[in-house]
Structure formats: C-alpha cells, structure tokens
PDB file of N, CA, C and O in Angstrom, chain B, residues numbered from 101:
ATOM      1  N   MET B 101       0.467  -0.954  -0.049  1.00  0.00           N
ATOM      2  CA  MET B 101      -0.302   0.036  -0.018  1.00  0.00           C
ATOM      3  C   MET B 101       0.382   1.580  -0.150  1.00  0.00           C
ATOM      4  O   MET B 101       0.959   1.901   0.889  1.00  0.00           O
ATOM      5  N   SER B 102       0.412   2.201  -0.804  1.00  0.00           N
ATOM      6  CA  SER B 102       0.987   3.098  -1.107  1.00  0.00           C
ATOM      7  C   SER B 102       0.646   4.911  -0.540  1.00  0.00           C
ATOM      8  O   SER B 102      -0.116   5.475  -1.324  1.00  0.00           O
ATOM      9  N   VAL B 103       1.077   5.746   0.584  1.00  0.00           N
ATOM     10  CA  VAL B 103       0.415   6.748   1.319  1.00  0.00           C
ATOM     11  C   VAL B 103       1.044   8.055   0.377  1.00  0.00           C
ATOM     12  O   VAL B 103       2.260   8.212   0.264  1.00  0.00           O
ATOM     13  N   ASN B 104       0.070   8.942  -0.262  1.00  0.00           N
ATOM     14  CA  ASN B 104       0.849   9.680  -0.832  1.00  0.00           C
ATOM     15  C   ASN B 104       0.432  11.025  -0.229  1.00  0.00           C
ATOM     16  O   ASN B 104      -0.735  11.359  -0.435  1.00  0.00           O
ATOM     17  N   LEU B 105       1.323  11.961   0.585  1.00  0.00           N
ATOM     18  CA  LEU B 105       0.897  13.066   1.465  1.00  0.00           C
ATOM     19  C   LEU B 105       1.838  13.964   1.176  1.00  0.00           C
ATOM     20  O   LEU B 105       3.034  13.732   1.356  1.00  0.00           O
ATOM     21  N   PRO B 106       1.210  15.485   0.525  1.00  0.00           N
ATOM     22  CA  PRO B 106       1.749  16.427   0.444  1.00  0.00           C
ATOM     23  C   PRO B 106       3.145  17.215   1.417  1.00  0.00           C
ATOM     24  O   PRO B 106       3.160  17.157   2.647  1.00  0.00           O
ATOM     25  N   LEU B 107       3.702  17.574   1.003  1.00  0.00           N
ATOM     26  CA  LEU B 107       5.455  17.611   1.863  1.00  0.00           C
ATOM     27  C   LEU B 107       4.555  18.423   2.543  1.00  0.00           C
ATOM     28  O   LEU B 107       4.517  17.951   3.679  1.00  0.00           O
ATOM     29  N   VAL B 108       3.596  19.655   2.467  1.00  0.00           N
ATOM     30  CA  VAL B 108       3.459  20.506   3.541  1.00  0.00           C
ATOM     31  C   VAL B 108       2.549  19.648   4.656  1.00  0.00           C
ATOM     32  O   VAL B 108       2.839  19.848   5.836  1.00  0.00           O
ATOM     33  N   VAL B 109       1.894  19.077   4.476  1.00  0.00           N
ATOM     34  CA  VAL B 109       1.594  18.018   5.359  1.00  0.00           C
ATOM     35  C   VAL B 109       2.462  17.413   6.739  1.00  0.00           C
ATOM     36  O   VAL B 109       2.307  17.159   7.934  1.00  0.00           O
ATOM     37  N   VAL B 110       3.411  17.389   5.722  1.00  0.00           N
ATOM     38  CA  VAL B 110       4.444  16.260   6.872  1.00  0.00           C
ATOM     39  C   VAL B 110       5.133  16.962   7.710  1.00  0.00           C
ATOM     40  O   VAL B 110       5.428  16.664   8.868  1.00  0.00           O
ATOM     41  N   LEU B 111       5.529  18.397   6.809  1.00  0.00           N
ATOM     42  CA  LEU B 111       5.966  19.548   7.548  1.00  0.00           C
ATOM     43  C   LEU B 111       5.577  19.933   8.932  1.00  0.00           C
ATOM     44  O   LEU B 111       6.239  20.033   9.965  1.00  0.00           O
ATOM     45  N   GLY B 112       3.927  20.179   8.581  1.00  0.00           N
ATOM     46  CA  GLY B 112       3.333  20.800   9.666  1.00  0.00           C
ATOM     47  C   GLY B 112       3.423  19.984  10.383  1.00  0.00           C
ATOM     48  O   GLY B 112       4.135  20.518  11.233  1.00  0.00           O
ATOM     49  N   LEU B 113       3.124  18.471  10.916  1.00  0.00           N
ATOM     50  CA  LEU B 113       3.218  17.600  11.344  1.00  0.00           C
ATOM     51  C   LEU B 113       4.321  17.692  12.773  1.00  0.00           C
ATOM     52  O   LEU B 113       4.167  17.746  13.993  1.00  0.00           O
ATOM     53  N   ILE B 114       5.500  17.674  11.805  1.00  0.00           N
ATOM     54  CA  ILE B 114       6.855  17.905  12.609  1.00  0.00           C
ATOM     55  C   ILE B 114       6.960  18.727  13.172  1.00  0.00           C
ATOM     56  O   ILE B 114       7.392  18.598  14.317  1.00  0.00           O
ATOM     57  N   VAL B 115       6.632  19.966  12.680  1.00  0.00           N
ATOM     58  CA  VAL B 115       6.304  21.529  13.489  1.00  0.00           C
ATOM     59  C   VAL B 115       5.796  21.305  14.718  1.00  0.00           C
ATOM     60  O   VAL B 115       6.510  21.253  15.719  1.00  0.00           O
ATOM     61  N   TRP B 116       4.105  21.106  14.738  1.00  0.00           N
ATOM     62  CA  TRP B 116       3.207  20.298  15.684  1.00  0.00           C
ATOM     63  C   TRP B 116       4.205  20.011  16.946  1.00  0.00           C
ATOM     64  O   TRP B 116       4.465  20.656  17.962  1.00  0.00           O
ATOM     65  N   GLY B 117       4.759  18.441  16.298  1.00  0.00           N
ATOM     66  CA  GLY B 117       5.314  17.828  17.422  1.00  0.00           C
ATOM     67  C   GLY B 117       6.209  18.685  17.986  1.00  0.00           C
ATOM     68  O   GLY B 117       6.049  18.910  19.186  1.00  0.00           O
ATOM     69  N   ALA B 118       7.139  19.237  17.406  1.00  0.00           N
ATOM     70  CA  ALA B 118       8.250  20.091  18.049  1.00  0.00           C
ATOM     71  C   ALA B 118       7.683  21.060  18.669  1.00  0.00           C
ATOM     72  O   ALA B 118       7.877  20.926  19.877  1.00  0.00           O
ATOM     73  N   VAL B 119       6.950  22.160  18.379  1.00  0.00           N
ATOM     74  CA  VAL B 119       6.401  22.979  18.968  1.00  0.00           C
ATOM     75  C   VAL B 119       5.672  21.935  20.653  1.00  0.00           C
ATOM     76  O   VAL B 119       5.976  22.088  21.836  1.00  0.00           O
ATOM     77  N   LYS B 120       4.933  21.205  20.169  1.00  0.00           N
ATOM     78  CA  LYS B 120       4.335  20.611  21.364  1.00  0.00           C
ATOM     79  C   LYS B 120       4.972  20.139  22.899  1.00  0.00           C
ATOM     80  O   LYS B 120       4.949  20.456  24.089  1.00  0.00           O
ATOM     81  N   PHE B 121       5.600  19.062  21.874  1.00  0.00           N
ATOM     82  CA  PHE B 121       6.492  17.598  22.863  1.00  0.00           C
ATOM     83  C   PHE B 121       7.734  18.585  22.625  1.00  0.00           C
ATOM     84  O   PHE B 121       8.083  18.323  23.776  1.00  0.00           O
ATOM     85  N   LEU B 122       8.672  19.434  22.211  1.00  0.00           N
ATOM     86  CA  LEU B 122       9.982  19.915  22.203  1.00  0.00           C
ATOM     87  C   LEU B 122      10.175  21.270  23.178  1.00  0.00           C
ATOM     88  O   LEU B 122      11.112  21.805  23.770  1.00  0.00           O
ATOM     89  N   GLY B 123       9.020  21.461  23.033  1.00  0.00           N
ATOM     90  CA  GLY B 123       9.400  23.107  23.631  1.00  0.00           C
ATOM     91  C   GLY B 123      10.007  24.411  22.909  1.00  0.00           C
ATOM     92  O   GLY B 123      10.311  25.552  23.258  1.00  0.00           O
ATOM     93  N   VAL B 124      10.032  23.535  21.533  1.00  0.00           N
ATOM     94  CA  VAL B 124      10.562  24.691  20.594  1.00  0.00           C
ATOM     95  C   VAL B 124       9.464  25.790  20.161  1.00  0.00           C
ATOM     96  O   VAL B 124       8.374  25.425  19.719  1.00  0.00           O
ATOM     97  N   ARG B 125       9.878  27.483  20.343  1.00  0.00           N
ATOM     98  CA  ARG B 125       9.371  28.760  20.349  1.00  0.00           C
ATOM     99  C   ARG B 125       8.565  28.552  18.778  1.00  0.00           C
ATOM    100  O   ARG B 125       8.996  28.103  17.716  1.00  0.00           O
ATOM    101  N   VAL B 126       7.274  29.070  19.151  1.00  0.00           N
ATOM    102  CA  VAL B 126       6.736  29.640  17.716  1.00  0.00           C
ATOM    103  C   VAL B 126       7.452  30.267  16.233  1.00  0.00           C
ATOM    104  O   VAL B 126       7.264  30.048  15.036  1.00  0.00           O
ATOM    105  N   TRP B 127       8.733  31.517  17.347  1.00  0.00           N
ATOM    106  CA  TRP B 127       8.864  32.407  16.603  1.00  0.00           C
ATOM    107  C   TRP B 127      10.073  31.826  15.963  1.00  0.00           C
ATOM    108  O   TRP B 127      10.474  32.313  14.906  1.00  0.00           O
ATOM    109  N   LEU B 128      10.690  30.816  16.522  1.00  0.00           N
ATOM    110  CA  LEU B 128      11.988  29.823  16.024  1.00  0.00           C
ATOM    111  C   LEU B 128      11.596  29.305  14.624  1.00  0.00           C
ATOM    112  O   LEU B 128      12.321  29.168  13.639  1.00  0.00           O
ATOM    113  N   VAL B 129      10.371  29.068  14.758  1.00  0.00           N
ATOM    114  CA  VAL B 129       9.808  28.192  13.565  1.00  0.00           C
ATOM    115  C   VAL B 129       9.217  28.883  12.455  1.00  0.00           C
ATOM    116  O   VAL B 129       9.020  28.261  11.412  1.00  0.00           O
ATOM    117  N   VAL B 130       8.882  30.205  12.563  1.00  0.00           N
ATOM    118  CA  VAL B 130       8.418  31.008  11.859  1.00  0.00           C
ATOM    119  C   VAL B 130       9.391  32.125  11.086  1.00  0.00           C
ATOM    120  O   VAL B 130       9.106  32.836  10.123  1.00  0.00           O
ATOM    121  N   VAL B 131      10.639  32.034  11.840  1.00  0.00           N
ATOM    122  CA  VAL B 131      12.132  32.368  11.676  1.00  0.00           C
ATOM    123  C   VAL B 131      12.674  31.773  10.675  1.00  0.00           C
ATOM    124  O   VAL B 131      13.021  32.389   9.667  1.00  0.00           O
ATOM    125  N   ILE B 132      12.818  30.496  10.825  1.00  0.00           N
ATOM    126  CA  ILE B 132      13.233  29.241   9.733  1.00  0.00           C
ATOM    127  C   ILE B 132      12.861  29.243   8.880  1.00  0.00           C
ATOM    128  O   ILE B 132      13.646  29.226   7.932  1.00  0.00           O
ATOM    129  N   ALA B 133      11.306  29.267   8.602  1.00  0.00           N
ATOM    130  CA  ALA B 133      10.323  29.274   7.675  1.00  0.00           C
ATOM    131  C   ALA B 133      10.859  30.331   6.835  1.00  0.00           C
ATOM    132  O   ALA B 133      11.370  29.928   5.790  1.00  0.00           O
ATOM    133  N   LEU B 134      10.870  31.927   7.090  1.00  0.00           N
ATOM    134  CA  LEU B 134      11.050  32.720   6.518  1.00  0.00           C
ATOM    135  C   LEU B 134      12.580  32.819   5.944  1.00  0.00           C
ATOM    136  O   LEU B 134      12.870  33.176   4.802  1.00  0.00           O
ATOM    137  N   PHE B 135      13.535  32.412   7.011  1.00  0.00           N
ATOM    138  CA  PHE B 135      15.005  32.103   5.987  1.00  0.00           C
ATOM    139  C   PHE B 135      14.665  31.404   5.256  1.00  0.00           C
ATOM    140  O   PHE B 135      15.160  31.806   4.203  1.00  0.00           O
ATOM    141  N   GLY B 136      13.852  30.159   4.973  1.00  0.00           N
ATOM    142  CA  GLY B 136      13.622  29.353   3.841  1.00  0.00           C
ATOM    143  C   GLY B 136      12.937  29.713   2.616  1.00  0.00           C
ATOM    144  O   GLY B 136      12.931  29.075   1.564  1.00  0.00           O
ATOM    145  N   PHE B 137      12.337  30.857   2.887  1.00  0.00           N
ATOM    146  CA  PHE B 137      12.084  31.412   1.788  1.00  0.00           C
ATOM    147  C   PHE B 137      12.869  32.595   0.999  1.00  0.00           C
ATOM    148  O   PHE B 137      12.948  32.783  -0.215  1.00  0.00           O
ATOM    149  N   TYR B 138      13.423  33.327   2.075  1.00  0.00           N
ATOM    150  CA  TYR B 138      14.711  34.010   1.357  1.00  0.00           C
ATOM    151  C   TYR B 138      16.388  33.399   1.191  1.00  0.00           C
ATOM    152  O   TYR B 138      17.398  34.071   0.986  1.00  0.00           O
ATOM    153  N   LEU B 139      16.284  32.066   1.339  1.00  0.00           N
ATOM    154  CA  LEU B 139      17.325  31.742   0.666  1.00  0.00           C
ATOM    155  C   LEU B 139      16.464  30.607  -0.848  1.00  0.00           C
ATOM    156  O   LEU B 139      17.126  29.640  -1.225  1.00  0.00           O
ATOM    157  N   ALA B 140      15.583  30.775  -1.285  1.00  0.00           N
ATOM    158  CA  ALA B 140      14.672  30.133  -2.456  1.00  0.00           C
ATOM    159  C   ALA B 140      15.389  31.439  -3.229  1.00  0.00           C
ATOM    160  O   ALA B 140      16.256  31.349  -4.097  1.00  0.00           O
ATOM    161  N   ASP B 141      15.014  32.239  -2.883  1.00  0.00           N
ATOM    162  CA  ASP B 141      15.441  33.382  -4.158  1.00  0.00           C
ATOM    163  C   ASP B 141      16.884  34.019  -4.359  1.00  0.00           C
ATOM    164  O   ASP B 141      17.292  35.045  -4.903  1.00  0.00           O
ATOM    165  N   THR B 142      17.432  33.040  -3.732  1.00  0.00           N
ATOM    166  CA  THR B 142      19.194  33.706  -3.652  1.00  0.00           C
ATOM    167  C   THR B 142      19.861  32.660  -4.471  1.00  0.00           C
ATOM    168  O   THR B 142      19.344  31.567  -4.705  1.00  0.00           O
ATOM    169  N   PHE B 143      21.365  33.145  -5.021  1.00  0.00           N
ATOM    170  CA  PHE B 143      22.475  31.937  -6.167  1.00  0.00           C
ATOM    171  C   PHE B 143      21.632  30.575  -5.432  1.00  0.00           C
ATOM    172  O   PHE B 143      20.831  29.831  -5.997  1.00  0.00           O
ATOM    173  N   LEU B 144      22.022  30.527  -4.221  1.00  0.00           N
ATOM    174  CA  LEU B 144      22.163  29.144  -3.401  1.00  0.00           C
ATOM    175  C   LEU B 144      20.885  28.212  -3.500  1.00  0.00           C
ATOM    176  O   LEU B 144      20.830  27.210  -2.787  1.00  0.00           O
ATOM    177  N   ALA B 145      20.017  28.476  -4.237  1.00  0.00           N
ATOM    178  CA  ALA B 145      18.425  27.651  -4.624  1.00  0.00           C
ATOM    179  C   ALA B 145      18.970  26.311  -5.094  1.00  0.00           C
ATOM    180  O   ALA B 145      18.972  25.169  -4.634  1.00  0.00           O
ATOM    181  N   PRO B 146      19.547  27.049  -6.469  1.00  0.00           N
ATOM    182  CA  PRO B 146      19.960  25.791  -7.511  1.00  0.00           C
ATOM    183  C   PRO B 146      20.727  24.240  -6.768  1.00  0.00           C
ATOM    184  O   PRO B 146      20.516  23.046  -6.976  1.00  0.00           O
ATOM    185  N   ALA B 147      21.341  24.717  -6.171  1.00  0.00           N
ATOM    186  CA  ALA B 147      22.493  23.877  -5.221  1.00  0.00           C
ATOM    187  C   ALA B 147      21.563  23.462  -4.294  1.00  0.00           C
ATOM    188  O   ALA B 147      21.557  22.231  -4.263  1.00  0.00           O
ATOM    189  N   ILE B 148      20.670  24.011  -3.425  1.00  0.00           N
ATOM    190  CA  ILE B 148      19.823  23.221  -2.365  1.00  0.00           C
ATOM    191  C   ILE B 148      18.546  22.137  -3.275  1.00  0.00           C
ATOM    192  O   ILE B 148      18.164  20.979  -3.102  1.00  0.00           O
ATOM    193  N   ASP B 149      18.377  22.654  -3.747  1.00  0.00           N
ATOM    194  CA  ASP B 149      17.213  21.498  -4.988  1.00  0.00           C
ATOM    195  C   ASP B 149      18.219  20.726  -5.087  1.00  0.00           C
ATOM    196  O   ASP B 149      18.198  19.682  -4.434  1.00  0.00           O
ATOM    197  N   ASN B 150      19.432  21.053  -5.980  1.00  0.00           N
ATOM    198  CA  ASN B 150      19.838  19.833  -6.215  1.00  0.00           C
ATOM    199  C   ASN B 150      19.797  18.318  -4.992  1.00  0.00           C
ATOM    200  O   ASN B 150      19.411  17.152  -5.079  1.00  0.00           O
ATOM    201  N   GLY B 151      20.474  19.235  -3.841  1.00  0.00           N
ATOM    202  CA  GLY B 151      21.166  18.697  -3.030  1.00  0.00           C
ATOM    203  C   GLY B 151      19.683  17.499  -2.312  1.00  0.00           C
ATOM    204  O   GLY B 151      19.750  16.307  -2.010  1.00  0.00           O
ATOM    205  N   THR B 152      18.603  18.372  -2.257  1.00  0.00           N
ATOM    206  CA  THR B 152      17.842  17.499  -1.480  1.00  0.00           C
ATOM    207  C   THR B 152      16.879  17.073  -2.749  1.00  0.00           C
ATOM    208  O   THR B 152      15.671  17.110  -2.517  1.00  0.00           O
ATOM    209  N   ARG B 153      17.277  16.693  -4.005  1.00  0.00           N
ATOM    210  CA  ARG B 153      16.494  15.566  -5.357  1.00  0.00           C
ATOM    211  C   ARG B 153      17.151  14.543  -5.157  1.00  0.00           C
ATOM    212  O   ARG B 153      16.528  13.485  -5.244  1.00  0.00           O
ATOM    213  N   ASN B 154      18.877  14.476  -4.763  1.00  0.00           N
ATOM    214  CA  ASN B 154      19.823  13.732  -4.294  1.00  0.00           C
ATOM    215  C   ASN B 154      19.608  12.903  -3.206  1.00  0.00           C
ATOM    216  O   ASN B 154      19.895  11.707  -3.149  1.00  0.00           O
ATOM    217  N   GLY B 155      19.076  13.604  -2.315  1.00  0.00           N
ATOM    218  CA  GLY B 155      19.177  12.890  -0.793  1.00  0.00           C
ATOM    219  C   GLY B 155      17.695  11.945  -0.862  1.00  0.00           C
ATOM    220  O   GLY B 155      17.403  10.836  -0.416  1.00  0.00           O
ATOM    221  N   VAL B 156      17.027  12.856  -1.561  1.00  0.00           N
ATOM    222  CA  VAL B 156      15.433  11.825  -1.766  1.00  0.00           C
ATOM    223  C   VAL B 156      15.462  10.925  -2.639  1.00  0.00           C
ATOM    224  O   VAL B 156      14.791   9.912  -2.444  1.00  0.00           O
ATOM    225  N   GLU B 157      16.201  11.052  -3.760  1.00  0.00           N
ATOM    226  CA  GLU B 157      16.790   9.630  -4.423  1.00  0.00           C
ATOM    227  C   GLU B 157      17.494   8.446  -3.877  1.00  0.00           C
ATOM    228  O   GLU B 157      17.240   7.254  -4.048  1.00  0.00           O
ATOM    229  N   ALA B 158      18.448   9.025  -3.174  1.00  0.00           N
ATOM    230  CA  ALA B 158      19.281   8.122  -2.161  1.00  0.00           C
ATOM    231  C   ALA B 158      18.129   7.136  -1.330  1.00  0.00           C
ATOM    232  O   ALA B 158      17.766   5.970  -1.487  1.00  0.00           O
ATOM    233  N   VAL B 159      17.806   8.072  -0.502  1.00  0.00           N
ATOM    234  CA  VAL B 159      16.953   7.674   0.028  1.00  0.00           C
ATOM    235  C   VAL B 159      15.325   6.192  -0.106  1.00  0.00           C
ATOM    236  O   VAL B 159      14.663   5.303   0.428  1.00  0.00           O
ATOM    237  N   ASN B 160      15.616   7.047  -1.299  1.00  0.00           N
ATOM    238  CA  ASN B 160      14.101   6.140  -2.068  1.00  0.00           C
ATOM    239  C   ASN B 160      14.686   5.132  -2.858  1.00  0.00           C
ATOM    240  O   ASN B 160      13.965   4.395  -3.531  1.00  0.00           O
ATOM    241  N   GLY B 161      15.731   5.032  -2.855  1.00  0.00           N
ATOM    242  CA  GLY B 161      16.883   3.996  -3.620  1.00  0.00           C
ATOM    243  C   GLY B 161      16.401   4.463  -5.174  1.00  0.00           C
ATOM    244  O   GLY B 161      16.603   3.558  -5.985  1.00  0.00           O
ATOM    245  N   THR B 162      15.984   5.319  -5.586  1.00  0.00           N
ATOM    246  CA  THR B 162      15.978   5.774  -6.757  1.00  0.00           C
ATOM    247  C   THR B 162      17.029   6.399  -7.573  1.00  0.00           C
ATOM    248  O   THR B 162      16.743   6.966  -8.627  1.00  0.00           O
ATOM    249  N   HIS B 163      17.946   6.339  -7.238  1.00  0.00           N
ATOM    250  CA  HIS B 163      19.046   7.003  -7.685  1.00  0.00           C
ATOM    251  C   HIS B 163      19.660   6.590  -8.892  1.00  0.00           C
ATOM    252  O   HIS B 163      20.300   5.590  -8.566  1.00  0.00           O
ATOM    253  N   ASP B 164      19.850   6.818 -10.258  1.00  0.00           N
ATOM    254  CA  ASP B 164      20.363   6.749 -11.183  1.00  0.00           C
ATOM    255  C   ASP B 164      21.638   6.283 -11.176  1.00  0.00           C
ATOM    256  O   ASP B 164      22.267   6.189 -12.231  1.00  0.00           O
TER     257      ASP B 164
END
C-alpha cells in the first residue's frame, strides 16, 4: 500500500510535534520558515534543490 501526503502536511506535523513536545518556540519556527523563503530567492537555490533531490533519490533507492 502506498500513501501520498503533500510535503506541507508532513512538515506541518513535524513542526506541530516540535512545538508541542520539544518546547520549540513558535517564533523560531517562523524565523526558520522565512529564512527558507529567503534562501529560495538567492543563488544558492539551485544547489539546495539539487542536493535535496539527490538526497530523496538516495533514500528512496531511485538514484540512477
């Protein structure tokens, strides 16, 4: 059986768990999210995207 969840849902659950059980402050989550959006608009975005895709392929075992 295969379950498909949007990445936003998975990240949302992780953030909720971190805030609820680990005591992470909500403002810190907001700062990290805003920093991610900032990085997406810089010259580092292609490198981050490529590294993320390669990491996912390695974990899934679909690397060519």
